[in-house]
C-alpha positions as CSV (number, residue, x, y, z in Angstrom):
1,M,9.9,7.4,37.1
2,F,7.0,5.2,35.8
3,R,4.5,7.4,37.6
4,I,6.0,10.6,36.2
5,L,5.9,9.3,32.6
6,R,2.4,8.0,33.0
7,E,1.0,11.2,34.6
8,S,2.7,13.2,31.9
9,L,0.8,11.2,29.3
10,R,-2.5,11.1,31.1
11,Q,-3.3,14.8,30.6
12,G,-6.1,15.9,28.2
13,D,-8.6,14.1,26.0
14,K,-8.0,11.6,23.1
15,R,-7.4,14.4,20.6
16,S,-4.5,15.8,22.6
17,V,-0.9,14.6,22.5
18,A,-0.2,16.3,25.8
19,G,3.1,15.2,27.4
20,V,4.3,13.2,24.5
21,E,7.2,15.5,23.6
22,M,8.4,15.7,27.2
23,V,8.4,11.9,27.5
24,V,10.2,11.5,24.1
25,R,12.9,13.9,25.3
26,S,13.2,12.1,28.6
27,V,13.5,8.6,27.1
28,K,15.9,9.7,24.4
29,A,18.1,11.2,27.1
30,N,17.8,8.1,29.4
31,P,17.0,5.1,27.2
32,E,16.6,2.9,30.3
33,L,13.3,4.7,30.8
34,F,11.8,2.8,27.8
35,A,11.0,-0.1,30.1
36,S,8.9,2.3,32.3
37,L,7.2,3.7,29.2
38,L,6.2,0.1,28.2
39,K,4.5,-0.3,31.6
40,C,2.3,2.8,31.0
41,F,-0.2,1.0,28.8
42,D,-3.6,0.7,30.5
43,T,-6.4,-1.4,28.9
44,D,-9.0,1.1,30.3
45,D,-7.4,4.3,29.1
46,E,-7.4,4.7,25.3
47,A,-6.1,8.3,25.4
48,L,-3.1,7.2,27.5
49,N,-2.5,4.2,25.3
50,M,-2.5,6.4,22.2
51,R,0.1,8.8,23.7
52,V,2.3,5.9,24.9
53,A,2.3,4.4,21.4
54,D,2.9,7.8,19.8
55,A,5.9,8.4,22.2
56,M,7.3,5.0,21.5
57,Q,7.1,5.4,17.7
58,K,8.8,8.8,17.9
59,I,11.6,7.5,20.1
60,L,12.2,4.4,17.9
61,V,12.3,6.4,14.7
62,A,15.4,8.1,16.2
63,N,16.9,5.0,17.8
64,P,15.3,1.6,17.1
65,R,18.0,-0.1,19.2
66,I,16.3,1.1,22.4
67,A,13.5,-1.4,21.7
68,Y,15.7,-4.4,21.0
69,P,15.6,-5.8,24.6
70,Y,11.8,-5.4,24.6
71,V,10.9,-7.0,21.3
72,E,8.8,-9.7,23.0
73,E,6.8,-7.2,25.1
74,L,6.2,-4.9,22.1
75,F,5.1,-7.8,20.0
76,D,2.7,-9.0,22.7
77,L,1.2,-5.5,23.0
78,F,0.8,-5.4,19.2
79,V,-1.0,-8.8,19.1
80,L,-3.2,-8.2,22.2
81,M,-4.3,-4.6,21.8
82,D,-6.5,-3.8,18.9
83,Q,-7.0,-0.1,19.6
84,K,-6.6,1.6,16.3
85,E,-4.1,4.2,17.6
86,I,-1.9,1.4,18.9
87,R,-2.3,-0.5,15.6
88,W,-1.1,2.3,13.4
89,H,1.9,3.2,15.6
90,M,2.9,-0.4,16.0
91,A,2.7,-0.8,12.2
92,Q,5.5,1.8,12.1
93,I,7.5,0.2,15.0
94,I,7.3,-3.6,14.5
95,P,8.9,-3.7,11.0
96,K,12.0,-2.0,12.5
97,L,12.5,-4.7,15.1
98,K,14.4,-7.9,14.8
99,L,11.6,-10.4,14.7
100,N,11.8,-14.2,14.6
101,R,10.0,-16.0,11.7
102,N,6.9,-16.7,13.7
103,Q,6.6,-13.1,14.9
104,T,7.0,-11.9,11.3
105,A,4.4,-14.3,10.0
106,N,2.0,-13.3,12.8
107,A,2.5,-9.6,12.2
108,V,2.0,-10.0,8.4
109,E,-1.2,-12.0,9.1
110,I,-2.5,-9.3,11.5
111,W,-1.7,-6.5,9.0
112,S,-3.3,-8.4,6.2
113,H,-6.5,-8.8,8.3
114,D,-6.3,-5.1,9.2
115,I,-6.0,-4.0,5.6
116,I,-9.1,-5.9,4.7
117,F,-11.3,-5.5,7.8
118,S,-10.2,-2.5,9.8
119,K,-12.6,0.4,9.9
120,S,-9.7,2.8,10.2
121,M,-8.2,4.2,7.0
122,I,-5.0,5.0,8.9
123,V,-4.7,1.5,10.2
124,K,-5.2,0.1,6.7
125,T,-2.6,2.5,5.2
126,F,0.1,1.9,7.8
127,S,-0.6,-1.9,7.7
128,L,0.1,-1.9,3.9
129,Q,3.3,0.1,4.5
130,A,4.3,-2.4,7.2
131,I,3.9,-5.4,4.9
132,Y,5.9,-3.5,2.3
133,D,8.7,-2.9,4.9
134,I,8.7,-6.6,5.8
135,A,8.6,-7.7,2.1
136,D,11.5,-5.4,1.3
137,K,13.6,-7.5,3.8
138,D,12.0,-10.9,3.2
139,E,11.1,-11.9,-0.3
140,K,8.6,-14.5,0.8
141,Y,6.1,-11.7,1.6
142,R,6.5,-9.9,-1.7
143,A,3.7,-11.7,-3.6
144,L,1.3,-11.0,-0.7
145,F,2.3,-7.4,-0.7
146,I,1.6,-7.1,-4.5
147,K,-1.8,-8.8,-4.0
148,L,-2.8,-6.5,-1.2
149,A,-1.5,-3.4,-3.0
150,N,-3.5,-4.4,-6.1
151,R,-6.5,-4.8,-3.9
152,A,-5.8,-1.4,-2.2
153,L,-5.7,0.2,-5.7
154,K,-9.3,-0.8,-6.2
155,S,-10.3,0.7,-2.8
156,D,-12.6,3.6,-2.2
157,L,-10.1,5.1,0.3
158,P,-8.0,7.7,-1.4
159,A,-5.1,7.5,1.1
160,L,-4.9,3.7,0.8
161,K,-4.9,3.9,-3.0
162,A,-2.2,6.6,-3.0
163,R,0.0,4.6,-0.6
164,A,-0.4,1.5,-2.7
165,R,0.4,3.4,-5.9
166,V,3.6,4.9,-4.3
167,L,4.7,1.6,-2.8
168,K,4.2,-0.4,-6.0
169,T,6.3,2.1,-8.0
170,Q,8.9,2.3,-5.2
171,H,9.6,-1.4,-4.8
172,K,12.8,-2.6,-6.4
173,W,12.2,-6.3,-6.5
174,S,11.0,-8.2,-9.5
175,M,7.9,-10.4,-9.5
């Protein structure tokens, strides 16, 4: 099944999401295929990686439990692969997982770095959202979120500013 999933996601160029919906439907119907989907990443094929991450994110929005047995593998992919498409999808996936303290701290550190240094507006924006999602569950990251959101409000990137503005008004914790 691995080959079928991989070939379905290999079609087209980087702007195409060919095969993603078919893979999403297949894994939702047979959650045990998630392990095969994880194996589809290829360090030499950015278009494939983008589609694998996109499929994973769509699957896990519907059912994050599918990923629980694979937290270590997903986290390792997040840490090791700095392709922007993987970063922004993982910023939507990782906060939904049950991470240990070290993983949480490492993820927040990566996202903080991405907010400041990434060249991708989408990565910056989803990284800010990810830190908010973590801070909403763990109060020790709330001050950092406020600091990064204030920094984002001074950014030249309209999408980042807008996300920071929404998140700052949305949070329900007191500082």
